[in-house]
C-alpha positions as CSV (number, residue, x, y, z in Angstrom):
1,M,-1.4,-13.6,15.2
2,S,-2.1,-12.2,11.8
3,I,-4.0,-9.2,13.4
4,I,-1.1,-8.6,15.8
5,D,1.3,-8.6,12.8
6,L,-0.8,-6.1,11.0
7,I,-0.9,-3.8,14.0
8,L,2.9,-4.1,14.4
9,N,3.4,-3.3,10.7
10,I,1.3,-0.1,11.1
11,A,3.4,0.9,14.1
12,A,6.5,0.2,12.1
13,V,5.4,2.3,9.2
14,L,4.5,5.2,11.7
15,L,8.1,4.9,13.1
16,W,9.4,5.2,9.5
17,I,7.3,8.3,8.9
18,H,8.5,9.9,12.1
19,W,12.1,9.1,11.1
20,I,11.5,11.2,7.9
21,P,9.3,13.9,9.4
22,Y,7.4,16.4,7.3
23,T,7.7,20.1,8.2
24,P,4.8,22.2,6.9
25,P,5.7,25.5,5.2
26,Q,5.3,28.5,7.5
27,T,2.6,29.8,5.3
28,I,0.3,26.9,6.4
29,S,-1.4,27.3,9.8
30,L,-0.5,24.4,12.0
31,S,-3.7,24.9,14.0
32,S,-6.0,24.2,11.1
33,V,-7.8,20.9,11.0
34,S,-6.1,18.8,8.3
35,I,-3.8,15.8,7.9
36,I,-0.9,18.1,8.1
37,S,-1.9,19.5,11.4
38,T,-1.7,16.1,13.0
39,L,2.0,15.9,12.2
40,K,4.8,17.2,14.4
41,R,7.4,19.6,13.3
42,A,10.7,18.1,12.3
43,E,12.7,17.0,15.3
44,P,16.4,17.3,15.8
45,A,18.4,14.7,13.8
46,H,19.7,12.9,16.9
47,T,16.1,12.5,18.1
48,R,14.8,11.2,14.8
49,W,17.3,8.4,14.8
50,Y,15.6,7.0,17.8
51,Y,12.7,6.2,15.6
52,L,14.9,4.2,13.2
53,G,16.5,2.4,16.1
54,S,13.1,1.6,17.6
55,L,12.0,0.3,14.2
56,V,15.0,-2.1,14.0
57,V,14.4,-3.3,17.6
58,L,10.7,-3.8,16.8
59,L,11.4,-6.0,13.8
60,I,14.0,-8.1,15.7
61,F,11.9,-8.4,18.8
62,R,8.7,-9.5,17.1
63,G,10.7,-11.9,15.0
64,F,11.9,-13.5,18.2
65,I,8.4,-13.6,19.6
66,Y,7.0,-15.1,16.4
67,W,9.7,-17.8,16.5
68,Q,8.9,-18.7,20.1
69,V,5.1,-18.8,19.9
70,G,4.6,-19.7,16.2
71,E,5.4,-23.4,16.5
72,K,3.4,-23.8,19.8
73,W,0.4,-22.2,18.2
74,N,0.8,-24.0,14.9
75,W,1.1,-20.6,13.2
76,N,3.1,-20.4,10.0
77,P,3.0,-16.8,8.8
78,S,2.5,-16.1,5.1
79,I,2.6,-13.3,2.6
80,D,-0.1,-13.3,0.0
81,L,1.1,-12.1,-3.4
82,T,-2.3,-13.1,-5.0
83,A,-0.6,-15.4,-7.6
84,I,1.3,-17.3,-4.9
85,Q,1.6,-17.4,-1.1
86,L,5.0,-17.3,0.6
87,I,4.7,-19.5,3.7
88,F,7.4,-19.2,6.4
89,R,7.9,-22.1,8.8
90,S,7.7,-21.0,12.4
91,D,10.2,-23.6,13.5
92,R,12.9,-22.0,11.5
93,A,14.4,-18.9,13.2
94,V,15.9,-17.5,10.0
95,A,12.7,-17.9,8.1
96,I,10.7,-16.1,10.8
97,F,13.2,-13.2,11.0
98,V,13.1,-12.9,7.2
99,F,9.3,-12.8,7.4
100,S,9.4,-10.0,10.0
101,V,11.5,-7.9,7.6
102,I,9.6,-8.7,4.5
103,S,6.2,-8.2,6.1
104,F,7.3,-4.7,7.2
105,L,8.8,-3.9,3.7
106,G,5.5,-5.0,2.2
107,S,3.5,-2.7,4.4
108,L,5.9,0.2,3.7
109,G,5.5,-0.5,0.0
110,I,1.7,-0.4,0.3
111,F,2.0,2.9,2.1
112,Y,4.0,4.4,-0.8
113,F,1.8,2.6,-3.3
114,Y,-1.2,4.3,-1.9
115,L,0.5,7.7,-1.9
116,L,1.4,7.1,-5.6
117,F,-2.3,6.5,-6.3
118,F,-3.2,9.9,-4.9
119,S,-0.3,11.5,-6.7
120,I,-1.6,10.1,-10.0
121,V,-5.3,10.9,-9.6
122,N,-4.7,14.4,-8.1
123,Q,-1.6,15.3,-10.1
124,S,-3.1,18.5,-11.3
125,L,-3.9,19.8,-7.8
126,P,-2.1,23.1,-7.0
127,E,1.2,23.1,-5.0
128,N,-0.5,24.9,-2.1
129,D,-2.9,21.9,-1.4
130,P,-1.7,20.7,2.0
131,Q,-2.6,17.0,1.6
132,Q,-1.1,16.8,-1.9
133,R,2.0,18.7,-0.7
134,W,2.5,16.1,2.1
135,I,2.2,13.3,-0.5
136,R,4.7,14.9,-2.8
137,F,7.1,15.3,0.0
138,Y,7.2,11.6,0.8
139,L,7.2,10.5,-2.8
140,G,10.1,12.9,-3.6
141,W,11.2,12.9,-7.2
142,V,8.7,10.2,-8.1
143,A,5.9,12.7,-7.6
144,R,7.3,14.8,-10.4
145,L,7.1,12.0,-13.0
146,P,4.4,12.0,-15.7
147,A,1.3,10.1,-14.6
148,V,1.9,7.4,-17.1
149,L,5.3,6.6,-15.8
150,K,4.0,6.7,-12.2
151,L,1.3,4.2,-13.2
152,I,3.9,1.8,-14.8
153,L,6.5,2.2,-12.1
154,P,5.1,-0.1,-9.3
155,G,4.5,-3.1,-11.6
156,F,7.9,-2.7,-13.2
157,L,9.7,-2.5,-9.8
158,I,7.9,-5.5,-8.4
159,A,8.8,-7.5,-11.5
160,I,12.4,-6.6,-11.1
161,I,12.4,-7.3,-7.4
162,W,10.9,-10.8,-8.1
163,L,13.7,-11.5,-10.6
164,V,16.3,-10.5,-8.0
165,V,14.9,-12.3,-5.0
166,H,13.7,-15.4,-6.8
167,P,16.9,-17.4,-6.4
168,I,16.9,-16.6,-2.7
169,L,13.3,-17.7,-2.4
170,V,14.0,-21.0,-4.2
171,R,17.0,-21.7,-1.9
172,G,14.8,-21.1,1.1
173,D,12.2,-23.5,-0.3
174,W,9.6,-20.7,-0.4
175,V,8.9,-21.0,-4.1
176,P,9.5,-23.8,-6.7
177,H,12.3,-23.5,-9.1
178,S,11.5,-22.2,-12.6
179,K,12.1,-24.4,-15.5
180,S,13.4,-21.6,-17.8
181,T,14.3,-18.0,-17.9
182,G,11.3,-17.3,-20.0
183,E,8.9,-18.8,-17.4
184,L,10.7,-16.7,-14.7
185,L,10.1,-13.6,-16.7
186,E,6.4,-14.5,-17.1
187,Q,6.2,-15.0,-13.4
188,S,7.7,-11.6,-12.7
189,L,5.3,-9.9,-15.0
190,L,2.3,-11.6,-13.4
191,I,3.5,-10.7,-9.9
192,G,4.1,-7.1,-11.1
193,A,0.6,-6.9,-12.6
194,T,-1.2,-8.3,-9.5
195,V,0.2,-5.5,-7.3
196,Y,-2.3,-3.1,-8.7
197,L,-5.1,-5.2,-7.1
198,L,-4.0,-3.6,-3.8
199,W,-5.6,-0.4,-4.9
200,K,-9.0,-2.0,-4.6
201,Y,-9.1,-1.4,-0.8
202,L,-8.2,2.2,-1.2
203,I,-10.6,2.9,-4.0
204,V,-13.5,1.2,-2.4
205,G,-12.8,2.9,0.9
206,L,-12.6,6.3,-0.7
207,L,-15.9,5.9,-2.6
208,L,-17.7,4.6,0.4
209,L,-16.4,7.6,2.5
210,H,-17.5,9.9,-0.4
211,V,-21.0,8.5,-0.3
212,V,-21.2,8.9,3.5
213,N,-19.8,12.4,3.2
214,S,-22.5,13.3,0.6
215,Y,-25.3,12.7,3.2
216,V,-23.5,13.3,6.5
217,Y,-21.9,16.7,7.3
218,F,-18.5,16.3,8.9
219,G,-17.8,20.0,9.1
220,N,-15.3,22.0,7.1
221,L,-12.5,19.4,7.2
222,P,-9.8,19.8,4.5
223,V,-9.3,16.0,4.5
224,M,-12.9,15.4,3.6
225,H,-12.7,18.0,0.8
226,Y,-9.7,16.0,-0.5
227,V,-11.6,12.8,-0.4
228,K,-14.4,14.5,-2.3
229,V,-12.1,15.8,-5.0
230,T,-10.4,12.4,-5.3
231,A,-13.7,10.5,-5.6
232,Q,-15.0,13.0,-8.2
233,R,-11.9,12.4,-10.3
234,L,-12.4,8.6,-10.0
235,L,-16.0,8.9,-11.0
236,W,-15.3,11.1,-14.0
237,P,-15.5,8.3,-16.6
238,L,-19.1,7.6,-15.4
239,D,-20.3,11.3,-15.6
240,K,-22.1,10.9,-18.9
241,L,-24.0,7.8,-17.9
242,P,-27.6,8.0,-16.4
243,L,-26.7,6.8,-13.0
244,K,-28.6,9.3,-10.9
245,L,-32.0,8.5,-9.3
246,G,-33.1,11.8,-7.9
247,R,-30.5,12.8,-5.3
248,I,-29.0,9.4,-5.3
249,D,-25.8,8.9,-7.3
250,L,-25.3,5.3,-8.3
251,G,-21.9,6.0,-9.8
252,P,-19.8,5.1,-6.7
253,F,-21.7,1.8,-6.3
254,V,-21.2,0.9,-10.0
255,W,-17.5,1.6,-9.6
256,I,-17.3,-0.5,-6.4
257,A,-19.1,-3.4,-8.1
258,L,-16.8,-3.3,-11.1
259,I,-13.7,-3.2,-8.9
260,V,-14.9,-6.1,-6.7
261,L,-15.8,-8.2,-9.7
262,L,-12.5,-7.5,-11.5
263,T,-10.4,-8.2,-8.5
264,M,-12.3,-11.4,-7.6
265,Y,-11.7,-12.6,-11.2
266,A,-8.0,-11.7,-11.2
267,S,-7.5,-13.2,-7.7
268,K,-9.2,-16.4,-8.8
269,H,-7.2,-17.0,-12.0
270,A,-3.8,-15.5,-11.0
271,P,-2.6,-18.7,-9.0
272,G,-3.5,-20.9,-12.0
273,L,-1.4,-18.7,-14.4
274,F,1.5,-18.7,-12.0
275,Q,1.5,-22.5,-11.9
276,K,1.6,-22.6,-15.7
277,F,4.8,-20.5,-15.5
278,Q,6.6,-22.9,-13.3
């Protein structure tokens, strides 16, 4: 069921993207092979609203299905926040429908969180870069913020959201009640800090794709050039270290090892810290 939920979340995010379609400038050839070329031109407003309607129907329908089959299959869906897991009882209709919405919002948040990563790392890329232009379109005014503010923004927003929804989560018996306002603030800061661990999948995937692209020719694909540029910017802090053995660059593997170790350590100790703040 978790795999099905993931697939449905991807479909829901795609419906969201189609509801807010990107129209490439006329100066860009739509026939060129790039991320932009796979997108359709903006559709009429009345047609685009079908995507939003389909999204709402999807969230409601899957919530109903989860409610019907969850208890029979002994499946209680959960949302992993690293520091704590929110578990939703499948025998409670309201809880399951809430999960359907939160699960989608979490996936949509990850989508924008990943876009923000590219916006930070490749902030200095020119305006005519097609991939970066697409990212700037979906980020809107956030893409124009200084890199430092963009880096702080996700953790700050998640901390604020936790403060707002915490009373609701307590009432729904999803999280324990905090003993004091100070402990609640500490919880929110911890939840906000752990959101950055989500970048590990993106960074590791980019570096591995960069390694493969270094030895396998994929043709003159703009998206692969974008991956190369992004990976080179990530590897910049290691440039002065002797990490090359002949034609083999160990830099990506060193970064991957550091990221895996760091995220494993954080994931292991975050739940314990959260319990201290209760």
